[in-house]
C-alpha positions as CSV (number, residue, x, y, z in Angstrom):
1,M,-58.9,-2.0,-4.3
2,P,-61.3,0.2,-6.2
3,N,-61.0,3.9,-5.6
4,A,-63.9,6.2,-4.4
5,T,-64.8,7.3,-7.9
6,T,-65.1,3.7,-9.1
7,I,-67.3,2.7,-6.1
8,L,-69.6,5.7,-6.7
9,Q,-70.0,4.8,-10.3
10,I,-70.9,1.2,-9.4
11,F,-73.4,2.5,-6.9
12,L,-74.9,4.8,-9.6
13,I,-75.3,2.0,-12.1
14,A,-76.8,-0.3,-9.5
15,S,-79.2,2.3,-8.2
16,L,-80.5,3.0,-11.7
17,L,-80.8,-0.6,-13.0
18,F,-81.8,-2.6,-10.0
19,P,-85.3,-1.1,-9.4
20,F,-86.1,-1.5,-13.1
21,N,-85.1,-5.1,-13.1
22,L,-87.5,-5.8,-10.2
23,A,-90.3,-4.0,-12.0
24,A,-89.7,-6.0,-15.2
25,Q,-89.7,-9.3,-13.2
26,H,-92.9,-8.3,-11.5
27,G,-94.6,-7.5,-14.8
28,S,-93.6,-10.9,-16.3
29,H,-95.1,-12.8,-13.5
30,G,-98.4,-11.1,-13.9
31,G,-98.9,-12.3,-17.6
32,A,-100.3,-10.3,-20.5
33,S,-103.5,-9.4,-18.5
34,G,-101.5,-7.4,-16.0
35,S,-99.6,-5.4,-18.6
36,G,-101.9,-2.5,-18.3
37,T,-101.5,-2.1,-14.6
38,A,-97.9,-0.7,-14.6
39,P,-97.8,3.0,-13.8
40,A,-97.0,5.2,-16.8
41,G,-93.4,6.3,-17.0
42,S,-92.2,3.7,-14.4
43,S,-89.6,2.3,-16.7
44,S,-87.7,5.6,-17.1
45,L,-85.9,8.0,-14.8
46,P,-86.7,11.7,-15.2
47,A,-84.0,13.5,-17.1
48,D,-83.9,16.3,-14.5
49,N,-83.7,14.0,-11.5
50,P,-82.0,16.3,-8.9
51,D,-80.3,13.3,-7.1
52,L,-78.7,12.3,-10.4
53,T,-77.6,15.8,-11.1
54,D,-76.0,16.2,-7.7
55,F,-74.3,12.8,-8.0
56,K,-72.8,13.7,-11.4
57,R,-71.5,17.0,-10.0
58,A,-70.0,15.3,-7.0
59,I,-68.1,12.9,-9.3
60,Q,-66.8,15.8,-11.4
61,L,-65.5,17.7,-8.4
62,Q,-64.2,14.7,-6.5
63,A,-60.6,15.1,-5.3
64,N,-58.0,12.5,-6.2
65,P,-55.7,11.0,-3.6
66,F,-52.9,13.4,-4.6
67,Q,-55.1,16.4,-4.1
68,V,-56.3,15.1,-0.7
69,A,-52.6,14.7,0.4
70,Q,-51.8,18.2,-0.8
71,F,-54.8,19.7,1.1
72,R,-53.6,18.0,4.3
73,T,-50.2,19.8,3.9
74,A,-51.8,23.1,3.1
75,S,-54.2,22.8,6.0
76,E,-51.5,22.0,8.4
77,D,-49.3,24.9,7.2
78,T,-52.3,27.3,7.5
79,A,-53.0,26.0,11.1
80,E,-49.4,26.5,12.0
81,A,-49.4,30.1,10.7
82,L,-52.6,30.8,12.5
83,K,-51.2,29.5,15.8
84,L,-48.0,31.6,15.5
85,A,-50.1,34.7,14.6
86,H,-52.1,34.2,17.8
87,D,-49.1,33.6,19.9
88,F,-47.4,36.7,18.4
89,T,-50.4,38.8,19.2
90,Q,-50.4,37.7,22.8
91,M,-46.6,38.2,23.2
92,A,-46.6,41.7,21.7
93,A,-49.6,42.7,23.7
94,S,-47.7,41.9,26.9
95,S,-45.0,44.4,25.8
96,G,-42.4,41.8,24.7
97,S,-38.8,42.9,24.0
98,L,-37.8,44.1,20.6
99,G,-35.7,41.0,20.2
100,D,-38.6,38.7,21.0
101,I,-40.8,40.6,18.6
102,Q,-38.3,40.3,15.8
103,N,-37.8,36.6,16.3
104,H,-41.5,35.9,16.4
105,A,-42.1,38.1,13.4
106,N,-39.5,36.1,11.4
107,A,-41.0,32.8,12.4
108,L,-44.5,34.0,11.5
109,D,-43.4,35.4,8.2
110,D,-41.9,32.0,7.2
111,A,-45.0,30.2,8.3
112,V,-47.3,32.4,6.3
113,D,-45.1,31.9,3.2
114,D,-45.3,28.2,3.6
115,A,-49.1,28.3,4.0
116,Q,-49.5,30.3,0.8
117,K,-47.1,28.1,-1.2
118,S,-48.8,24.9,-0.2
119,N,-52.2,26.4,-0.8
120,A,-51.1,27.6,-4.3
121,Q,-49.9,24.0,-5.1
122,F,-53.3,22.6,-4.0
123,V,-55.2,25.0,-6.2
124,K,-52.8,24.4,-9.1
125,M,-53.6,20.6,-9.0
126,M,-57.3,21.2,-9.7
127,N,-58.6,20.0,-13.1
128,D,-60.8,21.9,-15.5
129,N,-64.0,20.5,-14.2
130,Q,-63.1,21.4,-10.6
131,T,-61.9,24.9,-11.5
132,S,-65.0,25.6,-13.5
133,G,-67.5,24.1,-11.0
134,L,-65.9,25.7,-8.0
135,K,-65.1,29.1,-9.6
136,K,-66.8,31.2,-6.8
137,L,-65.0,29.3,-4.0
138,V,-61.6,29.5,-5.8
139,K,-62.2,33.3,-6.2
140,K,-63.1,33.6,-2.5
141,L,-60.0,31.8,-1.5
142,S,-57.8,33.9,-3.7
143,K,-59.3,37.1,-2.2
144,A,-58.7,35.8,1.3
145,E,-55.1,35.0,0.4
146,S,-54.6,38.5,-0.9
147,A,-55.9,39.9,2.4
148,V,-53.3,37.7,4.2
149,S,-50.5,39.1,2.1
150,K,-51.7,42.6,2.7
151,Q,-51.8,42.2,6.5
152,Q,-48.5,40.3,6.4
153,K,-46.8,43.2,4.7
154,A,-48.4,45.8,7.1
155,L,-47.1,43.8,10.1
156,S,-43.6,43.5,8.7
157,Q,-43.5,47.3,8.2
158,E,-44.7,47.9,11.7
159,V,-42.0,45.5,13.2
160,E,-39.3,47.2,11.2
161,R,-40.0,50.6,12.6
162,S,-37.1,51.6,14.9
163,N,-39.6,53.0,17.4
164,G,-42.1,50.2,16.9
165,D,-44.7,50.2,19.6
166,P,-45.5,46.7,20.9
167,K,-49.2,47.5,21.1
168,R,-49.2,48.6,17.5
169,V,-47.4,45.4,16.6
170,A,-49.9,43.4,18.5
171,G,-52.7,45.2,16.6
172,G,-51.0,44.2,13.3
173,A,-50.6,40.6,14.4
174,D,-54.2,40.5,15.4
175,S,-55.3,41.7,11.9
176,L,-53.1,39.1,10.3
177,E,-54.6,36.4,12.6
178,K,-58.1,37.4,11.5
179,A,-57.1,37.3,7.8
180,L,-55.6,33.9,8.3
181,T,-58.8,32.7,10.0
182,E,-60.8,33.8,6.9
183,F,-58.2,32.2,4.7
184,Q,-58.5,28.9,6.5
185,S,-62.3,29.0,6.4
186,S,-62.2,29.5,2.6
187,Q,-59.7,26.8,2.2
188,I,-61.9,24.3,4.1
189,S,-65.0,25.3,2.2
190,L,-63.3,24.6,-1.1
191,A,-61.9,21.2,0.0
192,H,-65.3,20.2,1.4
193,E,-66.9,20.7,-2.0
194,M,-64.2,18.4,-3.4
195,G,-65.2,15.7,-1.0
196,I,-62.3,16.3,1.3
197,Q,-63.1,16.2,5.0
198,N,-61.0,18.5,7.3
199,H,-59.5,16.7,10.3
């Protein structure tokens, strides 16, 4: 079965050639006397056709099946980390015990690490055209990931304090949750430009 790229290429060729074939057939039926009635430039496509430019760009940025699969993994890991951050915020805010706080903190820390690792693998799989064409979005995602790491470190330090205040821990977890939300948004934006639909 042809892949998405092959289908798009076939569509492009058909869309370019088929209208011109019809125009040629129409002209031949009219004989020599009708040769002067064809609009000027009707046999060529403008070089700066925006639809063609957008189509070429979409082809260059199109994700392959392996990239799609890796994004699914990265997306699921990020969603899991975000859920744990939200749950941790709620638990700490309700003055949970130090034992509960530590257990939740460890689980959240592992989830954030998994999300970052799977995301790094997704970005690593991008080819030169994708990296160049999506430079701004890749940079935005990298910045969002750095913010996650910063908030993750701050939360860990707060949890490790011997006199850690649950409310302060809750505030740290909330900041991490917000950073993860921005990270997820940047991740989805990048994937969308590669033709990957989030689900």
